[in-house]
C-alpha positions as CSV (number, residue, x, y, z in Angstrom):
1,X,34.9,67.0,72.1
2,X,33.3,66.4,69.3
3,X,36.0,64.6,66.8
4,X,35.2,64.4,62.9
5,X,33.1,61.0,62.3
6,X,34.6,57.7,59.8
7,X,31.5,59.0,57.9
8,X,32.5,62.7,57.6
9,X,36.2,60.8,56.7
10,X,35.0,58.8,53.8
11,X,32.6,61.3,52.8
12,X,35.1,64.3,52.0
13,X,37.5,62.2,50.8
14,X,36.0,60.8,48.5
15,X,34.2,64.3,47.3
16,X,37.8,65.7,46.9
17,X,39.2,63.4,44.8
18,X,36.1,63.4,42.8
19,X,35.8,67.2,42.6
20,X,39.1,68.8,43.4
21,X,41.6,67.3,40.8
22,X,42.4,68.9,37.9
23,X,45.1,69.3,34.9
24,X,47.1,72.8,34.1
25,X,46.2,73.5,30.6
26,X,49.6,75.3,30.4
27,X,51.9,73.0,31.9
28,X,49.9,69.6,31.7
29,X,50.5,69.1,35.5
30,X,47.5,67.8,37.7
31,X,46.9,69.9,41.0
32,X,44.0,70.1,43.5
33,X,42.1,73.2,44.3
34,X,38.6,73.4,46.1
35,X,37.3,75.6,43.4
36,X,35.0,74.4,40.7
37,X,36.0,76.3,38.3
38,X,39.3,74.8,38.5
39,X,41.6,78.0,39.4
40,X,44.5,77.2,41.6
41,X,44.9,79.8,44.2
42,X,48.1,80.6,46.2
43,X,47.4,80.7,50.1
44,X,44.4,78.1,49.4
45,X,47.1,75.5,48.3
46,X,49.0,75.6,51.7
47,X,45.6,74.8,53.9
48,X,44.5,72.3,51.8
49,X,47.3,70.5,51.5
50,X,47.4,70.2,55.8
51,X,43.6,68.7,54.6
52,X,45.3,66.2,52.2
53,X,47.4,64.9,54.5
54,X,45.3,64.3,57.0
55,X,43.5,62.5,54.8
56,X,46.5,60.2,54.1
57,X,47.2,61.8,50.6
58,X,50.7,61.8,49.4
59,X,52.3,65.0,48.9
60,X,51.8,64.5,44.9
61,X,49.4,67.5,44.4
62,X,51.2,69.8,46.8
63,X,54.5,69.8,44.9
64,X,52.6,69.8,41.6
65,X,50.9,73.1,42.9
66,X,54.6,74.5,43.8
67,X,55.9,73.8,40.5
68,X,52.7,74.8,38.8
69,X,53.5,78.5,40.1
70,X,57.3,78.4,39.9
71,X,56.8,77.4,36.4
72,X,54.9,80.6,35.8
73,X,57.8,82.8,36.9
74,X,58.9,86.0,34.8
75,X,62.6,86.9,35.0
76,X,61.9,89.7,37.3
77,X,60.6,87.2,40.0
78,X,57.6,87.8,39.7
79,X,54.7,85.2,39.7
80,X,50.8,85.3,39.1
81,X,48.7,84.5,42.3
82,X,46.6,82.2,40.7
83,X,46.8,79.9,37.8
84,X,44.2,81.8,35.7
85,X,42.0,85.1,35.8
86,X,41.7,88.4,35.0
87,X,44.8,90.9,33.9
88,X,44.5,92.6,37.1
89,X,44.5,89.3,39.0
90,X,47.6,87.9,37.3
91,X,49.6,91.1,37.4
92,X,49.6,90.7,41.2
93,X,52.3,88.8,43.0
94,X,51.8,85.5,44.4
95,X,51.3,85.2,48.3
96,X,54.2,83.9,50.5
97,X,53.3,80.4,51.2
98,X,55.1,78.2,48.5
99,X,58.2,77.7,51.0
100,X,55.9,76.6,53.8
101,X,53.9,74.2,51.8
102,X,57.7,72.9,51.0
103,X,57.9,71.9,54.7
104,X,54.4,70.4,55.0
105,X,55.9,67.9,52.1
106,X,58.8,67.5,54.1
107,X,57.5,67.1,57.3
108,X,55.7,63.7,55.5
109,X,58.2,62.7,53.4
110,X,61.7,63.5,54.6
111,X,62.8,65.1,51.6
112,X,63.3,67.9,49.4
113,X,64.7,66.2,46.4
114,X,62.1,67.9,44.0
115,X,63.8,71.2,44.8
116,X,66.9,69.8,44.4
117,X,67.0,68.4,41.2
118,X,68.0,69.9,37.9
119,X,70.6,71.8,39.7
120,X,68.5,73.2,42.2
121,X,65.6,74.4,39.7
122,X,62.9,75.1,41.9
123,X,64.9,76.0,44.7
124,X,66.2,78.9,42.8
125,X,62.9,79.9,41.4
126,X,61.7,79.8,44.7
127,X,64.1,82.1,46.2
128,X,63.9,84.4,43.7
129,X,60.1,84.4,44.1
130,X,60.6,85.4,48.0
131,X,63.6,88.1,47.3
132,X,60.7,89.7,45.2
133,X,58.8,90.2,47.7
134,X,61.2,91.2,50.7
135,X,63.5,93.8,47.8
136,X,61.0,95.7,46.5
137,X,62.4,99.0,46.3
138,X,58.8,100.7,46.8
139,X,58.6,98.7,50.5
140,X,58.2,100.9,53.3
141,X,60.8,100.6,55.8
142,X,61.1,96.9,54.5
143,X,57.6,96.3,55.0
144,X,56.0,94.6,51.9
145,X,52.4,95.8,50.0
146,X,49.5,94.4,48.9
147,X,48.4,95.8,45.3
148,X,44.6,95.5,46.1
149,X,41.9,94.3,48.7
150,X,41.5,91.2,46.0
151,X,45.2,90.7,46.4
152,X,45.2,90.2,50.2
153,X,42.8,87.2,49.3
154,X,40.1,89.0,51.9
155,X,38.7,90.2,48.6
156,X,36.2,93.3,49.5
157,X,38.3,94.9,52.2
158,X,38.7,98.1,50.5
159,X,38.9,100.3,53.0
160,X,42.4,99.0,54.3
161,X,43.5,98.0,51.1
162,X,41.9,99.7,48.4
163,X,41.2,98.9,44.4
164,X,43.0,96.9,41.4
165,X,46.5,98.8,41.4
166,X,45.9,101.2,44.7
167,X,49.1,99.3,45.7
168,X,49.5,101.4,49.0
169,X,48.8,98.8,52.2
170,X,51.0,97.1,53.9
171,X,49.3,94.2,55.7
172,X,50.3,93.0,58.7
173,X,48.7,89.9,57.2
174,X,51.1,90.0,54.9
175,X,54.1,90.8,56.6
176,X,53.4,88.4,59.2
177,X,52.9,85.8,56.8
178,X,56.0,86.7,55.5
179,X,58.0,86.6,58.5
180,X,56.9,82.8,58.3
181,X,57.9,82.6,54.8
182,X,61.4,83.8,55.3
183,X,61.8,81.3,58.6
184,X,60.2,78.3,56.7
185,X,62.8,79.0,53.4
186,X,65.8,79.7,55.6
187,X,65.0,76.0,57.0
188,X,64.4,74.8,53.4
189,X,67.6,75.8,52.8
190,X,69.7,74.8,55.6
191,X,67.8,71.0,54.5
192,X,69.2,71.4,51.1
193,X,72.8,72.5,52.6
194,X,72.6,75.9,51.6
195,X,73.8,77.4,54.8
196,X,74.2,81.1,52.8
197,X,70.9,81.4,52.0
198,X,69.8,79.7,55.4
199,X,71.4,82.5,57.3
200,X,70.2,85.7,55.2
201,X,66.5,84.4,55.3
202,X,66.8,84.1,58.9
203,X,68.0,87.7,58.9
204,X,65.4,88.9,56.6
205,X,62.6,87.1,59.5
206,X,64.5,88.7,62.1
207,X,64.6,92.6,60.2
208,X,61.2,92.1,59.3
209,X,59.4,90.7,62.7
210,X,61.4,94.2,64.4
211,X,59.7,96.3,61.5
212,X,56.1,94.9,62.4
213,X,56.8,95.9,66.0
214,X,58.3,99.3,65.5
215,X,55.7,100.2,62.6
216,X,52.8,98.5,63.0
217,X,51.8,98.3,66.6
218,X,49.4,101.1,68.0
219,X,50.5,101.7,71.7
220,X,47.1,103.6,72.4
221,X,44.4,100.9,71.1
222,X,47.0,98.1,71.7
223,X,46.1,96.4,68.1
224,X,48.4,96.6,65.1
225,X,47.4,98.3,61.8
226,X,48.6,98.6,58.4
227,X,50.7,101.2,57.2
228,X,50.2,102.9,54.0
229,X,52.8,103.2,52.3
230,X,53.0,106.5,50.6
231,X,52.5,108.7,53.9
232,X,53.8,106.2,56.6
233,X,50.5,106.6,58.3
234,X,48.5,103.5,60.0
235,X,45.4,102.3,58.5
236,X,42.9,102.1,61.4
237,X,41.3,99.1,60.4
238,X,40.4,96.4,62.3
239,X,40.4,92.9,60.5
240,X,41.0,89.3,61.7
241,X,45.0,89.3,59.7
242,X,46.2,91.2,62.6
243,X,45.7,87.8,64.5
244,X,48.2,86.5,62.1
245,X,51.0,88.4,64.2
246,X,50.2,85.9,66.8
247,X,50.7,82.8,64.5
248,X,53.9,84.3,63.0
249,X,55.2,84.7,66.5
250,X,56.0,88.6,66.3
251,X,53.5,89.7,69.3
252,X,55.0,89.6,72.1
253,X,53.1,88.2,75.3
254,X,51.8,91.7,76.7
255,X,50.9,92.4,72.8
256,X,48.9,89.6,72.6
257,X,47.1,89.7,75.6
258,X,45.7,93.1,74.6
259,X,44.9,91.5,71.6
260,X,43.0,88.7,72.9
261,X,41.4,90.2,75.8
262,X,40.9,93.8,74.1
263,X,39.9,92.4,70.7
264,X,38.9,88.8,69.6
265,X,37.1,88.4,73.1
266,X,35.2,91.6,72.8
267,X,31.5,91.3,71.3
268,X,32.2,94.9,70.2
269,X,35.1,93.5,68.1
270,X,35.5,89.9,66.9
271,X,33.7,87.4,69.5
272,X,30.3,87.4,67.2
273,X,27.6,85.4,66.5
274,X,29.8,82.5,64.5
275,X,33.7,83.3,65.7
276,X,35.8,85.1,64.2
277,X,34.2,87.5,61.3
278,X,36.9,88.7,58.4
279,X,36.1,92.4,59.7
280,X,35.7,93.7,63.7
281,X,31.8,94.5,64.2
282,X,32.9,98.2,65.0
283,X,33.9,98.5,61.5
284,X,31.5,100.6,59.4
285,X,31.6,97.9,56.8
286,X,30.6,95.4,59.1
287,X,28.0,93.4,57.0
288,X,26.7,90.3,55.7
289,X,26.0,92.0,52.5
290,X,27.9,93.4,49.6
291,X,28.6,96.9,49.7
292,X,28.6,99.5,46.8
293,X,31.4,98.5,44.9
294,X,32.6,95.3,47.0
295,X,34.7,92.7,44.4
296,X,35.1,89.3,44.7
297,X,33.9,87.2,48.1
298,X,33.1,89.0,51.2
299,X,35.4,89.4,54.0
300,X,33.2,91.6,56.2
301,X,30.7,90.4,58.6
302,X,31.6,86.6,57.2
303,X,33.5,84.0,58.8
304,X,36.6,82.1,56.8
305,X,37.6,78.5,58.4
306,X,41.4,79.3,57.1
307,X,41.4,82.3,59.3
308,X,39.7,80.8,62.2
309,X,42.5,78.2,61.8
310,X,45.4,80.3,62.1
311,X,43.9,82.1,65.2
312,X,43.4,79.0,66.6
313,X,47.1,78.3,66.5
314,X,48.2,81.5,67.3
315,X,45.9,81.2,70.6
316,X,48.2,78.2,71.1
317,X,51.0,79.4,70.7
318,X,50.5,82.0,73.5
319,X,49.1,79.4,76.1
320,X,45.4,80.5,75.4
321,X,44.6,76.9,75.4
322,X,41.1,76.8,76.6
323,X,40.0,79.4,74.2
324,X,41.7,77.7,71.1
325,X,39.6,74.8,72.4
326,X,36.4,76.4,72.2
327,X,37.3,78.1,68.8
328,X,38.0,74.3,67.5
329,X,34.9,73.2,69.1
330,X,32.6,75.9,67.4
331,X,34.0,76.0,63.8
332,X,33.7,72.2,63.8
333,X,29.8,72.2,64.9
334,X,28.8,75.2,63.1
335,X,30.4,73.6,59.7
336,X,29.2,70.4,60.5
337,X,25.6,72.1,61.3
338,X,25.4,74.1,58.4
339,X,27.4,72.3,55.4
340,X,30.7,72.5,54.1
341,X,30.6,76.0,52.6
342,X,32.9,78.3,50.9
343,X,32.3,81.1,53.9
344,X,29.5,81.6,56.5
345,X,27.4,84.8,57.9
346,X,28.8,85.6,61.1
347,X,25.5,86.9,62.6
348,X,22.8,84.8,60.6
349,X,25.2,81.5,60.7
350,X,24.1,80.6,57.3
351,X,26.6,79.0,54.4
352,X,27.6,81.7,51.5
353,X,29.5,81.0,48.8
354,X,30.1,77.6,47.0
355,X,28.3,74.7,48.0
356,X,29.7,72.2,48.4
357,X,33.1,73.4,48.5
358,X,36.0,71.3,49.1
359,X,38.7,73.4,50.0
360,X,39.9,74.9,53.1
361,X,37.3,74.9,54.9
362,X,37.5,71.3,55.5
363,X,40.1,72.2,57.9
364,X,37.1,72.6,60.5
365,X,36.6,68.7,60.4
366,X,40.1,68.6,61.9
367,X,40.5,71.8,64.4
368,X,39.3,69.3,67.6
369,X,41.8,66.6,66.8
370,X,44.7,69.4,66.9
371,X,43.2,70.9,70.6
372,X,42.7,67.7,71.9
373,X,46.3,66.4,71.0
374,X,48.4,69.9,70.9
375,X,49.3,68.9,67.4
376,X,50.4,72.0,64.8
377,X,50.9,70.7,61.7
378,X,52.1,74.9,60.8
379,X,54.9,74.5,63.0
380,X,57.9,75.4,61.4
381,X,60.6,74.1,64.0
382,X,58.9,70.5,63.0
383,X,60.6,70.7,60.0
384,X,64.1,71.6,62.0
385,X,63.8,68.3,64.6
386,X,62.7,66.3,61.4
387,X,65.4,67.3,60.0
388,X,68.3,66.6,62.7
389,X,66.6,63.0,63.7
390,X,67.1,62.5,59.9
391,X,70.8,62.9,60.4
392,X,71.6,61.6,64.0
């Protein structure tokens, strides 16, 4: 198995230090981002923190990034999903990854004192942001919804999530992230001695998992689908985010088997040139080029490293170790050959978007190591195990 060379380690470390550190104009706090235009994004920060920790960085930028988002919180709990952007983007709530980032910090530092300080100031804000997702009266049967395709992070998957302000798509991806985030915040609360909150958030996670299984699984097609909250009907678009249900541990073993064997390994679906595309090849919108009306970056016949990364982790969770190993190896080899790019055209295997890119795509360099060693920095239970060890 190929592993990251010392030369690549030094190269990406220097690139990140020189290009990725900025100062927030509003709060004056430093932060890290992979984007040359200096925007701090929500879920990017989670995956970028993993890269920083692999390179031996402290948790300083991760903590600062969390604080920047929480400092932007409105009275009702809403937080804009990026540090800057257009009115539409700033109206959309930050993706549910802040507690998960906090556990990455805890696993490195053994403390979450920054959430405890000033009478639990940031802890209370984090709780409020999560409840904004969970307690929206417009949610469908407890399932949270995206405001637009750009809100999903998969910018131009309009066929499933619409355009600005459409606000109808209860995403499999979103609700899987939320299950993980509820479980992560439950652990955060436990670590900080807030046992009532810990129990409540564990309950939310359980209820949300049950809702995904009840309303999103299609027993005929054997796959999870998004739900249109206006009608309760399934949105039958197959996209890479449905495999977040495995990363979150929602699917049972038989469901996972269908997801993997019927879809992930199927050349008519996701088993394409540079595995795995953001959209199934069976979808009419499967194209390496932009389609009329597309917004943002392209998540169609394009491969993105962070989704490859959580598919990889989901495969390992359900015992598909060999397939996970091949995914890790192929992802690494393609990025090594093509270069550090924002994303990659699936069929033609070419780099797309920012060049070079020093954000979440760098995860590719560490996937073979994880496949070989079994290490999973996204494993939430690791924080609980660490807490037990620290308190024995």
